[in-house]
C-alpha positions as CSV (number, residue, x, y, z in Angstrom):
1,M,-4.9,5.0,-23.0
2,R,-2.7,1.9,-22.7
3,V,-1.0,1.8,-19.6
4,L,0.7,-0.9,-17.4
5,V,0.0,-1.9,-14.0
6,T,2.9,-4.2,-12.2
7,G,1.7,-6.1,-9.4
8,G,-1.6,-5.9,-11.0
9,A,-2.7,-9.2,-9.4
10,G,-2.5,-7.6,-5.8
11,A,-5.0,-6.1,-3.8
12,V,-4.9,-2.5,-4.3
13,G,-3.4,-3.9,-8.1
14,S,-6.7,-5.3,-9.1
15,V,-8.6,-2.6,-7.7
16,L,-6.8,-0.3,-9.7
17,V,-6.9,-2.8,-12.7
18,K,-10.6,-2.9,-12.9
19,T,-10.7,1.2,-12.2
20,L,-8.8,1.3,-15.7
21,L,-10.5,-1.4,-17.9
22,S,-14.1,0.5,-16.6
23,A,-12.8,3.9,-17.7
24,G,-12.0,2.4,-21.5
25,N,-8.4,1.8,-21.2
26,E,-6.4,-1.0,-22.1
27,V,-4.6,-2.8,-19.4
28,R,-1.4,-4.8,-19.3
29,V,-0.4,-6.4,-16.0
30,L,2.7,-7.9,-15.1
31,D,2.8,-10.0,-12.1
32,K,4.8,-13.0,-10.9
33,S,1.3,-14.9,-9.9
34,P,-1.3,-13.1,-11.8
35,G,-3.9,-16.1,-10.5
36,R,-7.5,-15.0,-11.5
37,L,-6.7,-12.2,-13.6
38,L,-5.6,-15.1,-16.3
39,E,-9.4,-16.0,-16.6
40,H,-10.5,-12.6,-17.4
41,K,-11.9,-12.8,-21.0
42,E,-11.5,-9.1,-21.1
43,P,-10.1,-8.2,-24.8
44,R,-8.5,-5.1,-23.3
45,L,-6.8,-6.8,-20.7
46,E,-3.5,-8.1,-21.6
47,V,-1.5,-10.2,-18.6
48,I,2.1,-11.5,-18.3
49,T,3.7,-13.4,-15.7
50,G,7.0,-12.5,-14.4
51,G,9.0,-10.6,-12.8
52,I,10.1,-7.0,-12.8
53,E,14.1,-7.5,-12.1
54,D,14.1,-9.6,-14.8
55,E,15.3,-6.7,-17.5
56,A,13.6,-8.6,-20.9
57,T,10.3,-8.8,-19.2
58,A,10.2,-5.4,-17.6
59,S,11.1,-4.5,-21.6
60,R,8.8,-6.6,-22.9
61,A,6.0,-5.1,-20.4
62,V,6.8,-1.4,-20.7
63,E,7.2,-1.5,-24.8
64,G,4.0,0.6,-26.1
65,V,2.5,2.1,-23.0
66,E,1.6,5.5,-22.1
67,A,1.9,5.5,-18.4
68,V,3.4,3.1,-15.7
69,Y,2.1,2.2,-12.3
70,Q,4.3,0.7,-10.2
71,L,2.4,-1.3,-7.5
72,A,5.6,-4.7,-7.5
73,E,7.1,-5.0,-4.2
74,S,8.4,-8.4,-2.4
75,F,7.9,-7.2,0.7
76,L,11.2,-9.7,1.3
77,A,14.0,-9.7,4.6
78,K,17.0,-9.9,3.4
79,P,19.2,-6.9,1.2
80,P,20.5,-8.8,-1.2
81,E,16.7,-10.1,-2.5
82,V,15.4,-6.5,-1.8
83,F,17.5,-5.0,-4.1
84,Q,18.1,-7.5,-6.6
85,I,13.9,-7.5,-6.9
86,D,13.3,-3.7,-5.9
87,V,15.5,-1.5,-6.8
88,K,17.0,-3.7,-9.4
89,G,13.8,-4.1,-11.0
90,N,12.2,-0.6,-10.5
91,I,15.6,0.4,-12.5
92,N,15.0,-1.8,-15.3
93,L,11.1,0.0,-15.3
94,L,12.7,3.2,-15.4
95,E,14.9,2.8,-18.2
96,A,12.1,0.8,-20.4
97,A,9.8,4.0,-19.9
98,C,12.8,6.4,-21.0
99,A,13.2,3.9,-24.2
100,S,9.7,4.1,-25.3
101,G,9.0,7.0,-24.5
102,V,6.8,6.8,-21.2
103,R,4.6,9.7,-20.8
104,H,4.2,9.4,-16.6
105,F,5.5,7.1,-14.4
106,I,3.7,6.7,-10.9
107,F,5.7,4.9,-8.0
108,T,3.9,3.2,-4.9
109,S,5.9,3.9,-1.9
110,T,4.9,4.0,1.9
111,T,4.4,6.1,4.8
112,R,7.8,4.1,7.0
113,V,10.1,6.5,4.7
114,Y,9.3,8.8,7.3
115,G,10.7,6.5,10.1
116,K,9.1,7.3,13.4
117,P,6.8,9.5,13.7
118,Q,7.8,13.4,14.8
119,R,5.3,15.3,14.5
120,L,1.7,15.4,14.0
121,P,-0.7,15.1,11.2
122,I,2.4,13.5,9.1
123,D,2.7,15.5,5.6
124,E,5.0,15.4,2.9
125,E,7.3,17.8,4.2
126,H,7.9,15.4,7.7
127,P,11.6,14.4,8.0
128,R,12.2,11.4,6.0
129,E,14.5,9.1,8.0
130,P,13.2,4.9,6.7
131,E,16.3,4.0,8.2
132,N,14.5,4.4,11.7
133,S,11.2,3.1,10.5
134,G,10.1,-0.7,12.3
135,R,11.1,-2.3,8.8
136,P,13.6,-0.4,7.8
137,L,14.9,-2.6,4.9
138,Y,11.6,-2.3,3.0
139,A,11.6,1.6,4.2
140,V,15.0,2.6,2.9
141,S,14.3,0.4,-0.5
142,K,11.1,2.3,-1.1
143,F,12.9,6.1,-0.2
144,T,15.7,4.6,-2.7
145,N,12.7,4.1,-5.2
146,E,11.7,7.5,-5.2
147,K,15.0,9.1,-5.1
148,L,15.2,6.7,-8.4
149,C,12.1,8.1,-9.9
150,L,13.7,11.8,-9.6
151,L,16.9,11.0,-10.6
152,Y,15.2,10.0,-13.9
153,Q,12.7,12.8,-14.2
154,R,15.5,15.5,-13.8
155,E,18.0,13.7,-15.8
156,R,16.1,11.6,-18.6
157,G,12.9,14.2,-18.5
158,L,10.2,11.4,-17.4
159,P,7.6,12.5,-15.8
160,T,7.2,10.5,-12.3
161,T,5.1,11.4,-9.3
162,T,5.0,8.9,-6.1
163,V,2.6,8.3,-3.8
164,R,3.0,6.7,0.2
165,F,0.0,5.7,2.3
166,W,-0.1,4.0,5.8
167,W,-2.8,0.4,5.7
168,A,-4.6,-0.1,2.4
169,F,-7.6,-2.5,2.6
170,G,-10.7,-3.3,0.4
171,P,-13.2,-5.9,0.9
172,D,-10.0,-8.1,2.2
173,I,-7.3,-6.7,4.7
174,G,-4.1,-8.4,4.6
175,G,-1.2,-8.1,7.4
176,R,0.3,-10.1,10.0
177,A,-0.4,-7.6,12.7
178,M,-4.2,-7.9,12.2
179,R,-3.9,-11.2,11.6
180,T,-2.5,-12.1,14.9
181,L,-5.0,-9.7,16.6
182,V,-7.7,-11.7,15.2
183,D,-6.3,-14.8,16.4
184,T,-5.6,-13.5,19.6
185,A,-9.3,-12.3,20.0
186,L,-10.4,-16.2,18.8
187,K,-8.1,-17.6,21.3
188,G,-9.6,-16.0,24.1
189,E,-6.8,-14.1,25.1
190,T,-6.3,-11.1,26.4
191,L,-5.9,-8.4,23.7
192,Q,-2.6,-5.8,24.3
193,V,-2.8,-2.5,22.3
194,P,-0.5,0.9,22.5
195,E,-3.1,3.9,23.8
196,K,-3.8,6.2,21.0
197,A,-1.2,4.5,18.2
198,G,-2.6,3.5,15.0
199,G,-3.2,5.4,12.0
200,S,-4.9,6.6,8.7
201,F,-6.2,3.8,6.8
202,I,-7.2,3.8,3.1
203,H,-9.1,2.0,0.6
204,N,-8.4,0.7,-2.4
205,D,-10.8,2.6,-4.1
206,D,-9.5,6.1,-2.9
207,I,-5.9,4.9,-4.2
208,A,-7.2,3.5,-7.4
209,A,-9.2,7.3,-7.8
210,A,-5.7,9.4,-6.6
211,L,-4.2,7.3,-9.1
212,Q,-6.0,9.0,-12.3
213,L,-6.0,12.2,-10.3
214,I,-2.7,11.8,-10.6
215,T,-2.0,10.5,-14.6
216,F,-1.2,13.0,-17.0
217,N,-1.8,15.9,-14.5
218,D,1.6,18.2,-14.9
219,K,1.1,19.3,-11.1
220,A,2.1,15.9,-10.0
221,Y,5.4,15.6,-12.1
222,G,7.8,15.3,-9.5
223,Q,5.6,15.2,-6.4
224,A,5.3,13.2,-3.5
225,F,1.2,12.8,-2.2
226,N,0.5,11.0,1.2
227,L,-3.0,9.6,0.4
228,T,-5.6,8.8,2.9
229,S,-9.2,7.8,3.8
230,G,-9.8,10.5,5.9
231,R,-10.2,8.7,9.3
232,Y,-7.7,8.0,11.8
233,I,-8.3,4.7,13.7
234,T,-6.8,3.6,16.7
235,W,-5.7,-0.1,17.6
236,E,-8.0,-0.3,20.4
237,E,-10.5,0.8,17.8
238,L,-9.5,-2.4,15.8
239,A,-9.8,-4.2,18.8
240,R,-12.9,-3.9,20.0
241,M,-14.3,-4.7,16.9
242,V,-12.3,-7.7,16.3
243,V,-13.9,-8.6,19.8
244,N,-17.1,-7.6,19.0
245,I,-17.3,-9.5,15.5
246,S,-16.1,-13.0,16.7
247,G,-18.1,-12.8,20.1
248,S,-14.6,-13.5,22.0
249,S,-14.4,-13.6,25.5
250,S,-10.7,-11.5,25.5
251,K,-9.9,-8.3,27.8
252,I,-8.8,-5.2,26.1
253,E,-5.6,-3.7,27.8
254,T,-4.0,-0.8,26.9
255,F,-0.9,0.7,27.9
256,P,1.6,4.0,27.2
257,P,3.3,3.7,23.7
258,E,6.7,3.8,25.3
259,A,6.2,1.0,27.7
260,T,7.9,-2.0,27.5
261,V,5.4,-4.8,26.8
262,D,6.2,-8.4,24.7
263,N,3.6,-9.6,23.1
264,A,2.8,-11.6,19.9
265,F,0.7,-8.7,18.1
266,L,3.7,-6.4,18.8
267,R,6.3,-8.4,17.7
268,T,4.5,-8.3,14.1
269,D,5.5,-4.7,13.7
270,P,7.8,-2.7,15.5
271,D,5.7,0.5,14.0
272,I,2.6,-0.1,16.0
273,P,3.2,2.2,18.8
274,G,3.6,5.1,16.4
275,T,0.9,7.4,15.9
276,W,0.1,7.4,12.1
277,E,-1.7,10.0,12.0
278,V,-1.6,10.8,7.9
279,S,-2.6,14.2,5.9
280,H,-3.8,13.9,2.6
281,A,-4.1,18.2,2.4
282,R,-1.4,18.4,-0.1
283,A,-3.1,15.8,-3.2
284,T,-6.3,17.7,-2.0
285,A,-5.0,20.9,-3.1
286,A,-2.8,20.0,-5.7
287,L,-4.9,17.4,-7.2
288,G,-8.7,17.9,-5.9
289,Y,-8.4,14.8,-4.0
290,R,-11.3,13.7,-1.8
291,P,-12.0,10.2,-0.2
292,K,-14.6,8.3,-1.5
293,Y,-16.2,7.1,1.5
294,N,-17.2,9.3,4.7
295,P,-16.3,8.4,8.7
296,A,-18.9,5.8,8.9
297,E,-19.1,4.5,5.6
298,L,-15.4,3.3,6.1
299,E,-15.7,2.5,9.4
300,G,-18.2,0.3,7.9
301,L,-16.6,-1.0,4.5
302,L,-13.5,-2.1,7.6
303,R,-16.1,-3.9,9.8
304,G,-16.8,-6.0,6.7
305,A,-13.3,-7.1,5.9
306,L,-12.6,-7.5,9.7
307,E,-15.9,-10.1,9.5
308,D,-14.4,-12.2,6.2
309,L,-10.8,-12.0,8.2
310,V,-12.4,-13.4,11.5
311,E,-14.0,-16.2,9.1
312,E,-10.8,-16.8,7.3
313,R,-8.9,-17.2,10.3
314,S,-11.6,-19.1,12.8
315,K,-11.3,-22.0,9.3
316,V,-7.7,-21.6,10.1
317,L,-7.6,-22.4,13.3
318,G,-10.0,-25.0,13.3
319,Q,-12.8,-23.0,14.6
320,G,-14.9,-22.4,12.0
């Protein structure tokens, strides 16, 4: 099988590419910054340097593939840029997929399309109010692309599927909020975190496995699936991990999520006080999806990613 992974050099994309290659597929990657992928000598890997917003590049990337995994995103902050790149780019890929006879188009979205959590756990029937997300532009663009995928399925016959997840990680863990949490601990300053708030993390291996289960599965066509690794982790737990790993003298203080608190950590993401307890029950029932790691293993992997982040940030702050 020949497939396209857009954003294939990213943290999630690179794991998916490796998984697809290991399964014997021919993989084409479209990414503006392919980085180390260009060093691979794997004959079944083809790398195209470019962006999805360029119609000719998107068309060339899609030509001859059977499935498209659409992971590319800009995460920019200005509406004209986001809609020019993320939305127009997605349309370019959808048009090219229809023209090339692609058998399945899989779009990676976000749980931010739900807006603020209104009931728990958050399943796929939860109200979708992306404009009420802590990052509304990002959420609205993702939701727009979800709807576009459905439109192309219904009007053009292109099978599409959407997946949504909260915070993904692998050997590395990203996010400005996580970096700020670590930096605060390394400076020995008080870590203020909202009570009970947190989210259902997912390991990149689980995303890759779920995407393989979805591919060419008629039970997935026209559907959206939440994905998690099955463990809800609070910010307080993360703060304790970071303090322990870094040997920090920082104190940890909790406050009610509805309280008005101003600190650098909270300013990184307005959704931090939310309880992002996400259910993947639909994916289990329809696809047979099961997280790869048990809770203890997942926490160990998360701790390992945080250890690397602490080491990285120590060097940035001149402490390593």
